C-alpha positions in Angstrom: -10.5 -17.1 -13.0 -7.7 -19.1 -11.4 -4.1 -17.9 -11.9 -1.6 -20.4 -13.2 1.5 -21.3 -11.4 3.5 -19.7 -14.2 1.6 -16.4 -13.9 2.1 -16.4 -10.1 5.9 -16.9 -10.6 5.9 -14.1 -13.3 4.0 -11.7 -10.9 6.4 -12.5 -8.0 9.4 -11.9 -10.2 8.1 -8.6 -11.4 7.1 -7.5 -7.9 10.6 -8.4 -6.5 12.3 -6.4 -9.2 10.1 -3.3 -9.0 8.8 -3.0 -5.5 10.1 -3.0 -1.9 7.8 -4.5 0.8 7.1 -3.2 4.3 5.1 -4.6 7.1 3.3 -2.0 9.3 1.5 -2.7 12.6 -1.4 -0.6 13.7 -3.5 -0.9 16.8 -6.5 -3.3 16.8 -9.4 -1.7 15.0 -7.4 0.9 13.1 -6.9 -1.3 10.0 -10.6 -1.4 9.4 -10.8 2.4 9.6 -7.9 2.8 7.2 -9.4 0.3 4.7 -12.8 1.9 5.0 -11.3 5.4 4.3 -9.5 4.1 1.2 -12.7 2.4 0.0 -14.7 5.5 0.6 -12.5 7.4 -1.9 -12.3 4.4 -4.3 -8.6 4.0 -4.1 -6.5 1.0 -3.2 -5.1 0.6 0.3 -1.6 0.7 -1.1 -2.2 3.9 -3.1 -3.8 5.5 -0.1 -0.9 4.6 2.2 1.7 5.8 -0.4 -0.1 9.1 -0.8 -0.3 9.6 3.0 3.4 8.9 3.4 4.3 11.2 0.5 2.1 14.0 1.9 3.6 13.6 5.4 7.2 13.6 4.1 6.5 16.8 2.0 4.9 18.5 5.0 7.8 17.6 7.2 10.3 18.9 4.6 8.5 22.2 4.4 8.2 22.6 8.2 11.7 21.5 9.0 
């Protein structure tokens, strides 16, 4: 179902208020591996990346 222009504006406004955006760069071919891993566990790419970052930060905090 197509999304109306008003809905697109509402979504953009909500996202701007509630989220920060980041661009990451990975070596060619790695993106497909990361996406496949997230799909294998039936989670979104965003959720997987957030979990990976949270786990790494917690591990670093405990080992520092």
